[in-house]
Structure formats: structure tokens, C-alpha cells
N, C-alpha and C positions, 0 to 999 in steps of 0.2 A: 503200236496200235493197229497196224495193218493185219495182224493175225486175229484181232478181236473185234474189229469194226469192218463193216462193208461200206465202202465209199463208192457212190454211184453218181457220175456226172449226169446232169439233165439240163435241157434248154429252156423249159417252161414250167410253170407251176403244175400244169396238167401232166407233164412228163414226170415231175417229182411225185405227185400224188398217185399216179398209176403205178409207178415202180414201188413206192412205199407200200401201197396196198397189196401188191403181189409178194413182197418180201417180208413184211412185218408179221410177226406172230403175236398172239395175245400176251400182253405184258411188256412188249418191246417199246422203246422210245425212238421216235424219228426226229432227227435234228436237221433243221434247215440251216445250212452253212454256206451262204453265197461266197464264191471265190473272188469276187471283185465288187466294186461299187456298182450301184444300179441307178445312178443319178439321172441317166437318160430315160429310165423307165418309171421312176417314182419320185415324188417330191423329197422323201426322206426315208429313213429306216422304219419309222412308225407306219407310214403308208404301206411299205413293203410287207411289214408284219401283219397289218390289218388285212391286206389282200390274201396273204397266206392263210391266216386264221379263217377268213370267210370261205376260202376254197376247201379247207379241211372240214369246216362245219357243214358244208353243202354235200359232203359224201353220203 
């Protein structure tokens, strides 16, 4: 997979979106794949997804 996918670590949703915007081309898919749980930041995976979706829609 490392030859066909670009994996970019990021610390915040803002970092994720900035990097995705810089790297993505029309027709690309951008996958959010947290490397660990985020229970200290969100109530659950649904809240995390909702926050990510809202950040993307705000672009």
C-alpha cells in the first residue's frame, strides 16, 4: 500500500484539512483514519465523525 497511498500524520482536524486540500486532486478520496482512540477529545466515534464532516463542509 505504501506505493499507492500517501499517509500523512496530522495533529488536528485543521492540519488534516490543510494537508488534504494541498495534496488532493479532483476525483481523489480523502480517508480520515485516526491511529488511536480519541476518548479524551470526543464522546464517541460519532461525535468525532460529525466534527470532521462539519470541518469539511466549512471549506
